[in-house]
C-alpha positions in Angstrom: 61.1 -23.8 -80.5 61.6 -21.7 -77.4 59.1 -21.9 -74.6 57.6 -18.8 -72.9 59.5 -18.3 -69.7 56.4 -16.8 -68.0 54.3 -19.8 -69.0 56.9 -22.2 -67.9 57.2 -20.4 -64.6 53.5 -20.4 -64.0 53.2 -24.1 -64.8 56.1 -24.9 -62.5 54.8 -22.7 -59.6 51.4 -24.1 -59.8 51.2 -27.9 -59.6 47.4 -28.0 -59.3 45.4 -30.3 -61.4 42.6 -29.3 -63.7 39.3 -28.7 -61.9 40.9 -27.9 -58.5 41.2 -24.5 -56.9 44.7 -23.3 -56.0 45.1 -23.4 -52.2 46.7 -19.9 -52.3 43.7 -18.5 -54.0 41.3 -20.3 -51.6 43.2 -18.9 -48.6 42.9 -15.4 -50.0 39.2 -15.8 -50.4 38.8 -17.1 -46.9 40.8 -14.2 -45.5 38.6 -11.7 -47.5 35.5 -13.3 -46.1 36.8 -13.2 -42.5 37.7 -9.5 -42.9 34.3 -8.7 -44.4 32.6 -10.4 -41.6 34.7 -8.6 -39.0 34.0 -5.3 -40.6 30.3 -6.0 -40.6 30.3 -7.0 -37.0 32.2 -3.8 -36.1 29.7 -1.7 -38.0 26.7 -3.4 -36.5 28.3 -3.4 -33.0 28.9 0.3 -33.3 25.3 0.8 -34.4 24.0 -1.1 -31.5 26.3 0.8 -29.1 25.1 4.1 -30.5 21.4 2.9 -30.2 22.0 1.9 -26.6 23.6 5.2 -25.7 20.7 7.1 -27.4 18.2 5.0 -25.5 20.0 5.7 -22.2 20.1 9.4 -23.0 16.3 9.5 -23.8 15.6 7.6 -20.6 17.7 10.0 -18.6 16.0 13.0 -20.3 12.6 11.6 -19.5 13.5 11.0 -15.9 14.9 14.5 -15.5 11.5 15.9 -16.5 9.6 13.6 -14.2 8.0 15.4 -11.1 9.8 14.8 -7.8 8.2 12.1 -5.6 6.2 13.3 -2.7 4.1 10.3 -1.7 6.5 8.2 0.4 8.7 10.9 1.9 11.9 8.9 1.3 12.5 10.2 -2.3 11.3 7.1 -4.0 8.6 6.8 -6.6 5.6 4.6 -6.1 5.9 1.2 -7.7 2.8 0.5 -9.8 2.1 -3.3 -9.4 1.1 -5.3 -12.4 -2.6 -6.0 -12.5 -4.0 -9.5 -13.1 -5.4 -10.1 -16.5 -8.8 -11.4 -17.6 -7.5 -15.0 -17.4 -6.5 -14.7 -13.8 -9.9 -13.1 -13.0 -11.9 -15.9 -14.7 -9.9 -18.6 -12.9 -11.4 -17.7 -9.5 -14.9 -16.9 -10.7 -17.6 -19.6 -10.6 -20.9 -20.0 -12.6 -22.9 -18.0 -10.0 -20.3 -15.2 -10.1 -20.6 -14.9 -13.9 -24.4 -14.8 -13.6 -24.0 -12.1 -10.9 -21.7 -10.0 -13.1 -24.1 -10.4 -16.1 -27.1 -9.4 -14.0 -25.1 -6.4 -12.7 -24.1 -5.2 -16.2 -27.7 -5.6 -17.4 -29.0 -3.6 -14.5 -26.5 -0.8 -15.0 -27.4 -0.5 -18.7 -31.1 -0.1 -17.6 -30.1 2.4 -14.9 -31.0 0.1 -12.0 -29.2 0.0 -8.6 -27.4 -3.1 -7.4 -29.3 -3.1 -4.2 -32.2 -5.5 -4.2 -33.1 -7.4 -1.1 -35.1 -9.9 -3.1 -32.3 -11.0 -5.4 -29.5 -10.2 -2.9 -27.4 -8.9 -5.8 -25.3 -6.7 -3.6 -24.3 -9.6 -1.3 -23.4 -11.7 -4.3 -21.3 -8.9 -5.7 -19.4 -8.5 -2.4 -18.7 -12.3 -2.4 -17.4 -12.1 -6.0 -15.2 -9.1 -5.2 -13.6 -11.0 -2.3 -12.6 -13.9 -4.7 -10.9 -11.6 -7.2 -7.1 -11.3 -7.1 -5.4 -8.5 -5.3 -4.8 -5.4 -7.5 -7.3 -6.7 -10.0 -8.8 -3.9 -12.2 -12.2 -5.6 -12.1 -12.0 -5.8 -8.3 -11.3 -2.1 -8.0 -14.1 -1.1 -10.4 -16.7 -3.3 -8.5 -15.5 -2.0 -5.1 -15.9 1.6 -6.3 -19.3 0.8 -7.6 -20.4 -0.6 -4.3 -19.1 2.4 -2.4 -20.8 4.7 -4.8 -24.1 2.8 -4.3 -23.8 3.0 -0.6 -22.9 6.7 -0.7 -25.8 7.6 -2.9 -28.2 5.7 -0.7 -27.5 8.2 2.2 -28.8 11.7 2.5 -26.2 14.4 2.0 -26.2 16.3 4.3 -28.0 13.9 6.7 -31.3 15.0 8.1 -31.0 16.4 11.6 -33.7 17.5 14.0 -31.8 18.4 17.2 -30.2 21.7 16.2 -26.8 23.0 15.0 -25.1 22.3 18.3 -25.6 18.6 17.8 -24.5 18.2 14.2 -21.0 17.1 15.1 -19.2 15.5 17.9 -16.9 17.9 19.8 -13.1 17.4 19.9 -13.2 16.5 23.6 -15.7 13.7 23.0 -18.8 15.5 24.2 -22.1 15.8 22.3 -22.1 12.2 21.3 -25.4 11.8 23.0 -28.0 14.6 23.0 -29.5 13.3 26.3 -26.2 13.0 28.1 -23.9 15.4 26.2 -20.9 15.0 28.6 -21.1 11.2 28.7 -17.5 9.9 28.0 -16.1 13.3 27.4 -12.6 14.4 28.4 -12.3 15.9 31.8 -15.0 13.7 33.3 -14.5 11.4 36.3 -13.8 7.7 35.9 -16.9 5.6 36.4 -17.5 1.9 36.8 -19.4 0.1 34.2 -19.6 -3.1 36.2 -20.6 -3.3 39.9 -17.8 -4.6 42.2 -18.3 -8.1 43.6 -15.6 -7.8 46.3 -14.7 -4.9 48.6 -11.4 -3.1 47.7 -8.6 -3.9 50.1 -7.1 -1.1 52.2 -3.6 -2.3 51.5 -3.0 -3.0 47.8 0.0 -5.0 46.5 3.0 -3.2 45.1 2.5 -2.6 41.3 6.2 -3.4 40.7 5.8 -6.7 42.4 2.7 -7.6 40.3 4.6 -6.7 37.1 7.6 -8.8 38.0 5.4 -11.7 39.0 3.4 -11.7 35.8 5.7 -10.4 33.1 9.3 -11.0 34.2 11.2 -13.9 32.7 14.8 -14.9 32.4 14.8 -16.3 28.9 12.8 -15.8 25.7 9.7 -17.9 25.4 7.8 -18.1 22.1 4.1 -17.2 22.4 1.9 -20.2 21.7 -0.3 -18.2 19.3 2.7 -16.5 17.6 1.8 -13.0 18.9 4.5 -10.5 18.0 5.5 -7.3 19.7 3.2 -5.4 17.3 0.3 -6.4 19.6 1.9 -4.6 22.6 2.6 -1.5 20.5 -1.1 -1.5 19.4 -2.1 -2.0 23.0 0.0 1.0 24.1 -1.9 3.2 21.6 -5.3 1.9 23.0 -4.2 2.5 26.6 -3.2 6.1 25.8 -6.4 6.5 23.8 -8.7 5.5 26.7 -6.8 6.6 29.8 -5.0 9.9 30.7 -5.3 10.4 34.4 -5.2 14.0 35.6 -2.6 14.0 38.4 -4.2 17.1 39.9 -7.4 15.0 40.4 -6.7 11.3 39.9 -10.5 10.6 39.6 -10.6 12.4 36.3 -9.4 11.5 32.8 -8.1 14.1 30.4 -9.1 12.1 27.4 -12.5 10.7 26.3 -13.6 7.2 27.0 -14.2 6.5 23.3 -11.7 4.7 21.1 -11.4 7.8 18.9 -7.6 7.8 18.2 -7.2 10.8 20.4 -3.4 10.4 20.6 -3.4 11.4 17.0 -6.2 13.9 16.8 -6.2 15.3 20.3 -8.5 15.4 23.3 -9.6 19.1 22.9 -9.7 21.8 20.3 -6.3 23.3 21.1 -4.6 19.9 20.6 -6.4 19.4 17.3 -5.3 22.8 16.1 -1.6 21.8 16.5 -1.8 19.0 13.8 -4.3 20.4 11.3 -3.3 22.4 8.2 -6.8 24.0 8.0 -6.7 23.3 4.2 -8.7 20.6 2.4 -9.2 18.8 5.7 -5.6 17.6 5.8 -3.3 17.0 8.7 0.3 18.0 9.0 2.8 15.4 7.9 4.4 13.2 10.6 2.6 14.8 13.5 0.4 13.7 16.4 -1.3 15.7 19.1 -0.5 13.7 22.2 3.1 14.5 23.4 3.0 11.4 25.6 3.9 9.4 22.5 7.3 11.0 22.2 8.5 8.7 24.9 7.0 5.6 23.3 8.8 3.1 20.9 8.9 4.0 17.2 6.2 1.5 16.4 3.8 3.5 18.6 4.7 7.0 17.5 
């Protein structure tokens, strides 16, 4: 009997035992699984890449429609800080603070004010606000409530019985006092507020010698109280605020004797007009009235 050549070839080419998978077939299956996985990864990866590009496009489109920043002046948008949550607020509050908050809410629901000298509710609210974290939403709401209470407690406009000429202080510092309207105003002579205890010497020491003796030093010495240069910049503003000697008459000051920030606002009406926009009570951006500040360090001007 003649055997089938195909059958004999198959049996000779495959020496596997019954119940075992041919290694060639197993390899083909594994290759197919690897290819299928690779195709799936390529499809998913392409989908993720398309989604990422779409998200970037939508973000760019939203940014293009956003209004230009005008707050900082450097072309940057204001960063909105994250506000502390309820848990952070409760961590700093004590039992009395919770009672104060409860009393305040009950009073608001009844239409009552948070100003009661008997219960000192306003003082307790101020103490509670000081304990809350910075940028806390509760702190902001309570602060606005306090300001609103104080504002509503005042007369608007305030009662005045001395006439229209005394409603407001003048730009030169006059009309602060109805009895002495020119007291401390610009253009007035310097005056002593303390009586001298010793007579003034006829020959005074050289100012340069005094400066070198008191301030000059050969090397840097750290201040014992860690005072920085900001203090001297602030002192420069105060000096220019209180003193402006008129060199045509050295006994007179061209600015008021009040700490009224006259280097910014000016010491007379003409100087004020140079920095005001005359719209909504606003000042011109990056401007000040006193030209003496142009020669001062950047921290001053």
